N, C-alpha and C positions, 0 to 999 in steps of 0.2 A: 756607518755605512753599510749598504745593502749588501745582504749575504752572499747571492749570487755574484754578486761583482766584487766580492770581497776575495773569493774562491777562483777566479775565473783565470785561464791562464791565456796567453798567445803563442801560436806556432811558428816556428822559426823554419820549420820544415818537417815533414813527416815522423821524423824521429827526436825531435828537440822542441822542446816546450820551455814557456820560461812564466812564471808567477807575474799577476798584473801590479800584485800588492806584497809586501812580505806578510807573511802570516804571524798571528799573534800568540803570546805565551798565556799558561793557564792564571799565574798572576805576574806583578813585576818580579819579584822574588824569584820566580820558576828559573831553572840553569839554561832554560831553553823553550822554542816553540810547543806548543801543545799536542800532542801526540795525535790527537783527533784530527787536529787540522791538516797536519801533514799526511796522515792515510787519506784523508777526505779529498785532496787536493792530489793525490799520486791516482786514486782510482778515478779520478774525473779525466786526468792525462791518458789512461789506458781507455777508459769509453771512446774519448774522442779519437783515439786511436783505431779504434775496433772497427768493422765494418757494419753498417748500419741494421738495427734490430739487434745486436748483441747486448747484454746488459750481464755485469758481475755477478758470478755464484762463487766465489771464493778468492782470499786475498789472505796470503801469507806475507807477512813483512817484520824486519828489523829495523830498530832506532839504531843507527850506527854510529853515530856522535849527534851531539846536542845542536841544532839548527837554529840561528841568531833569527829574530825578530828585526832586525835593520837590514836586511835586503831580502828581494824573493827568492824564492827555491827556483834554480835550473833545474829541466828534468830531462833524462833522455831516455828512450823506446827501444827496446828491441822486440822486432817480432818474431817469437818464439814459433808459434804455428797459425795457421789460418784455415780452419776447415770450415765444411757447410753446417755444423753442430756448435763446435767450439772454438774458439782461439784463445789463444796466450799470450802474456804479453810482462817481458820484465821490466821495471820501470826503477830507475833510480834518480834518487834529488840530490842535487850538487850544490853547493856554497862555495866558494872561493877555492874554485877547484876540487874540492874533497867531497865524496860520499857521504851524506849523513843518515840515509835512508834509502832502503833497498827493498823490493817487493815483488811478487810473482803474482801476478793477477790474472785469473781465469776469465771469461766471458762464455755464455751458452745462447744460444738461440731460442731456446723453449725452458722457462724460470718462473710460469705462470700456472700455479694450480685452475684457477678460475677461467682460463683460454683451454688448457686441457679438457676441464670438464666441459666446456660449450662445445669444444670440439666434438667429443665423445656423444652428446647428444644429440648434435646434427646428423652423427653418422647413424644413429638409432632411429631418427626422421625420417630418414634418406631409405632407409633401409624398408621402413614400416610403409614408407609412399609406395616403392616399387612394389612390395608384396603386395597392398590394396591393387595395384595398376597390373598386377601378373605379370610384372618385368621379372621376377626373381627366375633362376634357374639353377642348374645342379652341375654347371659346367665345373668338372672337377681342377680346370687349369686355370680358375682363377679363383685364387685364394685372399685376394683385397680384401674383403669382407672379415677375414679373420683375421687379419694383421689390422685391422681398423679396430677392430673388438677387442684385439690384446691392449690396444692405448688406453682401455679405461683407466683413468688415474686411480692408483691403488697409493696411499699414506697413511701414517700413524704421525703423532708428534705429543712433545711434551708438554704437559697440561700446563696452564695460568699457575704461578706459586699461591700456594695456601692465603696471604696476606692481602694478595692484590682479588682472592676470590671472597675474601670475607670481610674487607673494609670496603665503605665507598668511598670514591675519588675525592668526594667534597670533604669527607671526614678528615682527609688527609692534610699535613702541614705542609704550606708551598714554601720553596726552598729556590731563591734566586741570586745563589752565592755564583753562579756561573754565567750570570747574565752577559757579561762584556763578552762571553764565548756565543751567545744567542741562545744557551742553554738554561731549562726552567725544568725541575723537578716538583714531582709531587709524591712526600717522606711518609710513608705509614708510619704510627707512635712505636711499633716494635721494633724499629728500627734502631731507634733510638734509647730506648728505655732496655736494659736488663733487668729492671724488675717484672717487665710484662712479660719476660720471654725466659721464665727460671726452668721452663722443661728443654730447654737446650743442653743444659749443663746434665743432661742425660744421655745424650748422644755424641758421637764425637764430631770434631769439627768439620770435618769433609759433609757431613750430615745436615751442618747448619746453614739455609737458606736465606741468603738475604734479599728483598725486592721493593721494588717502589716504581713508581712513573716518570718518564723522562719526554721531553718537546723539543721541538726546536724552534724556538720563539715563545710569545707570551699572547698567541692568538695574533702575532701584527704581521707575521710572514707566508706570502704567497710565492709558492715555487712554481715555475715556468715550463719545468720539463721532469722525465724521469729520471735524466742524468743528476740533476740539481736533489733531485729526492733523495737518491743514492748517495751524493756529497753529504747529504744533512745527514742521513741515517749515519753514518761512520762518524761524522763528527760528534754525536750525540753519544756512541757507542762507548768511547773513551772516558766517561769524564768522572765516574766516581769507583772505577772497578779496583785501579792500585791502592786507596786508602781506607779501605775498610778491614782489612788485617785486623785490628786491635779487635773490633765488632766482631769478629767472628770468632775472636779466641777469649771474647768475654773478658777484656782488660778493666777492671772496676776503675782503675786508678786515671782515666781518661776522660773527657767530656766528649760522648759520641755526637754531640752538635757539631765539631769542630771539625774542619777538612781536609784536616792535615795532623798528626801528632808523631809520627816517626819519618824516616828518610826513605823514600821510596820512588825509582824511577821503570819506568816500565821498558824492557829488553825486545818485547816484540810485539805482533798486533794479528791476531788470524780472524778471519770473517769468514762464515759460511751464509750466503745468502738463498733462502730456500724457497721463497717468491718474489715477485714484484708487487702483492698486494699490500699495500703500506701505505702510510701518509706519517711521514716524522714531524709534522708541524701539529699532529695530534699526539694526546697523551697514546705513550707506547708502554708497554708492562717490561719491568724489566728485573728478571732472577738471575741470582747470582751464587758461587760457591766456591771455596776454594778445595784442590784435591790434592796437593802434595804442598809440604815446606821442608826444604832442606839445603844447607850449603849457601844461606842468607837469600834464597830465593822460593816465590810461592807462584805456584800455577792457579790463576783463576778460570773459572769456565762461567759462561755465562748464556741465557737465552731472552731474546726481545722479541713481544708478541704486540701485533697492530691491534686495532680496536676492537676487533671481535674475538678477541684473545687466542686468534691462531699464533702460532711460534713460527716465524718467520725469518730470525737469525741465530744465528750461534757463535759466539765468541770464546776464544781461548787468549791469554796472556799470562806471560811471564813476570814476573816484577822482582826487582833486587831489591830487597829491604834491610834496613838497618835498625832494628826496634830498638837498641840503645837501654836493654834492661827490662822493657814491658814484657817481655816474654816469662819475665819471672812469675807473675800472678796469672798467668795464661789458665783458662778452664779447658781442659783435653779430655 
């Protein structure tokens, strides 16, 4: 089925939507619908309910209970705020009368570094033209120029992970284990080899970063809108993040090629969208690490990068994990 068609929703009224089709699981044996699919459709609902020109800049969400793949998700939307620069939505996914997913989503009018740079460049050109034409004056009451000049973009970012800087993408292994969800990966060999990465044992687990490339489709998907791009971005953001704890801990008794070797379920999914300059159908860099493990829960942090290597998304996710003794041989 076409990606956009699969995720589209119908509006029953301005505050109620329903998915046109049921969402799908990660694997047939999974207890419920894939989290990235749920979060992606929730983001679509928030965008459809927002004024024109607003795009997401953050998503804070909880997986309350498993969603079934037998029926579509119904969505209710509360308009928390509607401002000139920001608007906020509370979106809840409901099945059989019970909430299965809850998200607070904030959208912004300005979320493009490229647009901000172009606007500042236009200001400089207009100012120069005025000066050349003798139109510049010293009117103390006119501080518009100072206000515009202050809007020059200031920014810094997390650099592209080391593996992605030093390994050519064509030298990475193809991975299509998630192709039924339209998700494809390019995996550096370091990701699945403890032998190639022995230097990790001299640093604590929180400093061991894993990285790879991910994209929506295998070059066969063309998305029609920025809204669809955001949905696709969320879908691919959740694919591997909860399954790599044994690799972070360097547990040698498991097959690192295996997509899952312990019980783990995502409790939440948080995303910060730093820019609109991305194409989720092209290879996007992904770097991830574990920040904390306690009480059978581990907290993951990840960054996503566009094709220019610019950091465009930050992800946080807490996972409930039962390692069933794997931790006994962990390298801490």
